[in-house]
C-alpha positions, -999 to 999 in steps of 0.1 A, spaced: 0 0 0 25 26 -11 21 60 -27 15 69 -63 41 65 -90 50 48 -122 68 15 -124 92 10 -152 86 -20 -174 105 -51 -163 101 -70 -196 133 -67 -217 134 -81 -252 162 -92 -275 198 -101 -267 214 -86 -236 248 -75 -249 272 -49 -236 304 -43 -256 334 -21 -252 349 -8 -220 316 -3 -203 311 4 -166 280 -6 -147 270 11 -115 243 -4 -92 225 -38 -95 237 -60 -123 225 -94 -134 239 -114 -162 208 -125 -182 225 -136 -214 258 -126 -231 280 -98 -219 312 -92 -239 342 -69 -238 361 -53 -210 332 -48 -185 339 -34 -150 311 -41 -125 307 -19 -94 283 -20 -65 265 13 -62 277 30 -30 251 25 -3 237 56 14 249 56 50 228 72 77 244 102 94 264 94 125 239 99 154 246 129 176 217 128 201 231 142 233 212 170 249 226 205 249 244 217 281 229 247 300 248 279 293 256 284 330 269 249 337 291 255 368 318 237 389 315 200 384 352 194 380 353 169 409 324 150 394 340 149 360 372 137 375 353 109 393 336 98 362 369 97 343 384 76 371 355 52 368 359 50 331 397 44 333 391 16 359 369 -5 336 384 -33 316 387 -24 279 375 -59 269 340 -52 280 316 -22 275 320 5 301 289 11 323 286 40 347 256 48 368 251 84 379 225 88 407 213 117 427 182 137 438 158 155 415 171 188 403 207 181 412 219 183 376 225 147 367 215 151 330 235 183 326 266 167 341 265 135 320 257 155 288 287 179 295 310 149 302 300 129 271 303 159 249 338 165 261 349 130 252 328 127 219 359 123 198 367 90 215 334 76 203 334 85 166 306 61 156 280 82 175 263 92 207 228 79 214 203 92 240 172 78 255 149 92 282 134 61 298 107 83 313 108 70 349 92 104 360 73 110 327 36 118 322 30 85 304 42 50 312 80 45 312 95 34 279 98 -4 273 133 -17 264 120 -27 230 109 9 222 144 22 231 161 -5 211 139 3 181 150 39 183 187 30 187 186 6 157 169 30 135 195 57 144 222 33 132 205 27 99 184 -4 105 152 -3 84 130 -30 99 133 -39 135 123 -74 147 92 -79 169 105 -98 199 127 -82 225 153 -110 224 156 -105 186 159 -68 190 186 -72 216 205 -97 194 203 -74 164 214 -44 186 245 -65 196 252 -74 160 248 -39 146 268 -22 173 296 -48 175 329 -32 166 314 4 169 327 29 194 296 46 206 285 65 238 250 58 250 233 80 276 203 64 293 184 91 312 157 87 339 161 50 345 137 33 369 154 -1 375 183 -23 365 158 -45 346 148 -16 324 185 -9 315 199 -44 311 185 -52 277 200 -20 263 236 -31 270 253 -44 239 285 -62 250 307 -43 226 341 -34 242 342 0 225 310 12 239 303 35 269 269 34 287 260 61 312 228 57 332 212 85 352 186 78 378 172 91 411 178 55 424 212 39 429 205 9 407 228 -14 426 214 -43 406 237 -33 378 267 -43 399 265 -78 383 268 -60 349 301 -45 359 288 -10 366 307 17 383 287 42 405 288 79 411 265 99 434 259 135 424 254 159 453 242 194 455 265 223 446 288 236 473 279 271 485 306 289 464 296 271 432 259 278 439 267 315 444 286 316 411 257 300 393 233 326 408 256 354 396 262 340 361 225 331 356 211 366 362 221 379 396 252 396 383 268 422 405 239 421 429 253 389 444 285 406 453 267 436 466 246 416 491 265 383 497 245 375 528 212 376 510 227 357 481 238 330 505 202 328 519 189 324 483 211 295 474 206 279 508 168 281 504 173 266 469 190 236 487 220 243 465 202 224 437 212 237 403 176 237 390 163 258 418 193 282 417 188 286 379 151 294 385 160 320 411 187 335 388 161 338 359 138 357 382 166 381 392 175 385 355 138 394 347 138 420 375 171 438 372 162 465 398 151 440 425 176 434 453 187 399 461 172 404 496 138 406 481 143 373 464 155 357 496 124 370 514 101 356 487 117 322 488 116 321 526 79 331 527 59 304 544 87 278 546 92 262 580 118 236 591 98 206 581 94 219 546 130 227 543 139 191 552 117 174 527 133 146 508 154 153 477 150 190 479 118 191 458 103 216 482 131 240 473 125 236 436 88 239 441 92 272 459 115 285 432 91 275 405 62 292 423 83 324 422 92 320 385 56 312 376 44 343 394 67 364 372 52 352 340 28 374 320 -7 361 319 -6 346 284 27 328 291 14 315 324 -17 301 306 6 284 280 26 269 309 -5 255 325 -19 241 292 13 224 282 14 209 317 -19 192 308 -4 171 280 9 135 284 41 146 265 77 153 273 85 175 242 68 204 226 71 225 194 55 257 181 28 240 160 16 219 189 17 249 212 -3 270 187 -29 243 185 -32 237 223 -33 274 232 -55 284 202 -30 311 191 -11 318 159 22 302 151 41 335 157 24 339 190 32 303 200 69 309 192 69 341 214 53 322 243 79 295 241 106 321 241 92 337 273 91 303 290 127 297 278 138 330 292 124 320 326 144 288 326 111 269 326 117 252 292 149 236 279 158 239 242 167 204 230 168 208 192 155 228 163 120 240 174 119 214 201 116 220 238 111 200 270 103 206 307 126 193 334 107 165 352 100 187 383 90 216 361 66 195 342 51 182 375 48 218 387 31 228 354 7 199 357 -2 211 392 -8 246 381 -30 233 352 -56 225 378 -61 262 383 -74 264 347 -112 263 345 -125 228 336 -140 240 303 -106 255 293 -88 223 302 -112 202 281 -108 226 252 -70 224 253 -70 186 253 -96 186 225 -73 209 205 -43 186 212 -62 155 201 -76 173 170 -41 185 161 -28 149 164 -56 135 143 -55 163 116 -17 161 111 -17 123 111 -46 122 86 -26 146 64 4 122 66 -18 93 58 -31 109 26 4 116 14 19 82 23 -9 57 16 -32 74 -9 -47 40 -18 -58 34 18 -96 39 20 -100 66 45 -130 66 68 -146 98 82 -127 119 107 -142 138 136 -122 170 141 -129 206 136 -106 218 108 -116 254 115 -100 256 149 -69 235 145 -43 237 117 -22 205 111 15 208 109 25 214 73 38 182 56 50 192 21 61 157 9 62 120 18 97 122 33 86 149 57 53 131 65 71 99 74 97 117 95 70 135 114 53 101 122 86 86 132 95 115 156 59 117 170 52 80 173 53 79 211 33 112 214 7 98 191 4 67 212 1 89 243 -28 106 225 -44 73 217 -41 62 254 -55 96 266 -85 96 242 -93 59 248 -90 63 286 -111 95 288 -144 78 283 -157 105 259 -131 106 231 -136 71 217 -141 83 181 -107 101 183 -90 70 197 -99 46 169 -97 73 141 -62 82 153 -51 46 152 -66 42 117 -48 74 105 -15 60 119 -16 31 93 14 44 73 35 45 105 27 8 112 31 -2 75 63 16 67 82 17 101 68 -15 117 68 -6 154 52 -40 162 45 -35 199 28 -2 192 9 -17 163 -8 -43 184 -13 -21 215 -29 7 194 -53 -15 177 -64 -32 209 -72 3 223 -88 13 190 -110 -17 188 -124 -12 223 -130 25 216 -147 18 183 -170 -7 200 -178 17 228 -185 44 202 -208 21 182 -190 26 149 -191 -6 130 -169 6 102 -143 16 127 -146 -17 145 -141 -36 112 -110 -15 103 -95 -20 137 -100 -58 134 -84 -61 99 -56 -37 105 -49 -51 139 -50 -86 126 -22 -77 102 -2 -65 132 -8 -98 149 3 -117 118 36 -97 117 42 -107 154 36 -144 147 4 -145 167 -15 -163 140 -42 -178 162 -52 -145 176 -51 -130 141 -76 -156 129 -99 -147 157 -97 -110 147 -103 -116 110 -132 -140 118 -148 -112 138 -142 -87 110 -158 -111 85 -189 -117 106 -193 -79 111 -189 -72 73 -214 -100 64 -240 -86 88 -235 -51 73 -235 -64 37 -201 -47 31 -185 -69 4 -153 -49 2 -147 -53 39 -156 -90 37 -129 -95 11 -104 -76 33 -112 -100 62 -109 -130 39 -76 -119 26 -64 -115 63 -76 -150 71 -56 -163 41 -25 -145 54 -30 -158 90 -35 -194 79 -5 -193 55 16 -180 84 4 -209 105 14 -234 77 -21 -243 64 -16 -235 27 -49 -252 16 -71 -231 38 -50 -200 29 -57 -206 -8 -94 -211 -1 -97 -177 17 -76 -158 -8 -98 -172 -36 -129 -161 -18 -115 -126 -14 -106 -125 -51 -142 -135 -61 -157 -108 -39 -134 -81 -51 -140 -89 -87 -178 -89 -80 -177 -52 -69 -150 -41 -94 -123 -35 -68 -95 -38 -93 -65 -31 -71 -78 -54 -43 -83 -82 -69 -47 -78 -80 -35 -81 -44 -55 -113 -40 -40 -127 -72 -6 -118 -59 -13 -138 -27 -25 -167 -47 6 -165 -69 28 -167 -39 10 -198 -27 13 -214 -61 50 -208 -60 52 -225 -26 34 -255 -41 57 -256 -71 29 -248 -96 52 -226 -117 30 -219 -147 -1 -211 -125 20 -188 -103 35 -170 -134 0 -164 -148 -14 -150 -115 17 -128 -108 18 -114 -143 -18 -104 -141 -12 -88 -106 19 -70 -118 2 -54 -148 -28 -43 -128 -9 -29 -99 13 -8 -123 -19 5 -139 -33 13 -104 -1 34 -96 10 10 -68 48 7 -76 57 -11 -44 32 -39 -47 38 -41 -84 75 -46 -78 68 -74 -52 46 -91 -78 74 -87 -104 100 -102 -82 80 -134 -76 70 -134 -112 107 -136 -121 112 -166 -98 81 -183 -113 92 -176 -149 127 -190 -142 113 -221 -126 88 -226 -154 117 -230 -179 128 -195 -190 156 -185 -166 169 -156 -188 134 -139 -188 131 -146 -151 164 -129 -144 154 -99 -164 122 -96 -144 141 -99 -111 167 -73 -122 138 -49 -130 122 -55 -96 156 -50 -79 160 -16 -96 125 -6 -85 131 -16 -49 163 4 -49 144 34 -62 117 30 -36 142 25 -8 128 -9 2 160 -26 16 141 -57 28 127 -64 -6 160 -56 -23 175 -83 -1 147 -107 -9 152 -102 -46 189 -109 -44 179 -141 -26 155 -150 -54 183 -143 -79 206 -166 -60 180 -194 -60 176 -190 -98 214 -191 -103 217 -222 -81 189 -240 -99 207 -232 -132 240 -248 -120 259 -215 -114 271 -218 -78 295 -189 -80 268 -165 -92 244 -179 -66 269 -174 -38 274 -137 -48 237 -131 -48 232 -148 -14 261 -129 1 245 -96 -11 212 -107 3 227 -116 36 246 -83 39 213 -64 33 194 -86 58 220 -83 86 207 -49 100 171 -59 93 163 -94 102 182 -119 123 160 -148 111 166 -141 74 204 -136 81 205 -169 98 187 -186 69 211 -172 43 241 -181 65 228 -217 66 223 -218 28 258 -206 22 272 -233 46 253 -260 28 267 -247 -5 302 -249 10 295 -285 20 282 -294 -14 248 -303 1 228 -278 -19 205 -252 -5 195 -252 32 
């Protein structure tokens, strides 16, 4: 289900002759005679940029030399034959994240293959990240296209991809050793630094070194207050300044907030700040654990200084189940223009209430976000509901726009959002749309959970899941795929929308198939079929039948799979659903290939390929062409089959489908092996394996076994 486009014809005629001193760049397959001095080159593969994901360091980072020295000592003490693991713990607001970011940036040259960052969300507004979600992000940052489903496979692929790399990995806001352990890769050249409010002593068995970060000493706290905004006033009234930093519990976050208030009030004496912080604070409050009381008081003072519109933006952003914000989101939630949203974010930045973490991307410190969420309760209930409605509508509107760009052939159901009040984020092309879905995937899931759990936004819940289809199809976040459709199905049923229920069952059934849960997938597709039959929806019946065919094929029951795909084909033809009928023929053609019915397979796949090209579906057309090439070769015309496979390979390279590029090389290897050309077969298999390695451990293992069997003279594995 890909976007529109034209597919170049894969049928070449005549003799395939190249003469002279030709040079071929890219995929090359010898289909007949090639004469002369030919030089064959593999097209250079586009490498992803080296990941540089570390957070920026606050401008007024102050006096952590002793901590840096201690971290360096821990690093030097670790054996170089194992990955280095350091745990940095300390109370909230003490500056753990800033310290680790500063340290890792200073030694970045020692880790030339990249720096990765993950916030595990121990204190986040939504549930903490699962290890699989973090590994998915790490693998994609290192150029992996399709990430496996199971955590064990993800961890194995992570170890394979990162083996031999020198990378530094910052794991922020960890909750437990169990949350961290699957993220360790075993590569000697790697450095892992974990920050947590807890000591995580369970990581001792993994060879961790430990460092506890304490509050600043008084002199460093005074320096931070002066550099952050107090200026000469700190020197003019040192006693009041000492009172301020003491009341801030010498925590960098609280001191920075106090300094921002002083900067905003250049004529206010430091004594006035000291009096404001001390107001209403007794000994018990001063002794509260982790110094959060000190931060809370400083936040109250910073909040009181905000102009009314910025204070409102602070409260409304605190409502959201997110950790990152941008101008488009802020404009939607606050119902203001984009220019106004950017101004409000600047005001919050100036007050040290937001951190700038990337181009047009901001985040709250954990304690600041909790404070904003607390202040959000002051907003009238209708205003809170309206802000959340705007947030959900913005998610749904932008995701629907991405869906229209990325999967134009996907039949879109009605959407319930007010396009007059919320403007979606502009997505000018497919690349931008896919990147937006990728970056926002966890935020969109948070929106699904919010709407599904609110009891009155069920329509938004299932419609948002439906609009996220290109995210699931292209990027394959399998855990999210299954979870989202479970929530969406329940929401559609509560909402009483039968079309939505049917869509959740079929799309979710596909996710279950991809995760190998074929029995559950059969149950979902069966429910979808019964629903479609009750409603007389023939197109949806065919969709459910096709899903049943896929699930039974995955479970190994080819006879029942063929029966269901044939029923789907009959229904699609009866209503003139041309593209759907082509996809059913493609599925039947694959089954015929598995049975060894070469001529039957070739006929079905040729028909499917021609139709899908005419329907402007280049991705599925290329898949049909690849299998057609295999069927044609097996049916007795290996030269024609090789030409068709070469054309499919070229198309997959154009589309950027690495998995199918690898699959096509594998099919070429099978054809060469069948034709008694072991050297050519080996080259094709090795290319397939190289492409599979960052994508699929199971496919890599299969190709490795096939090559071993060839070495042993035993034929294919």
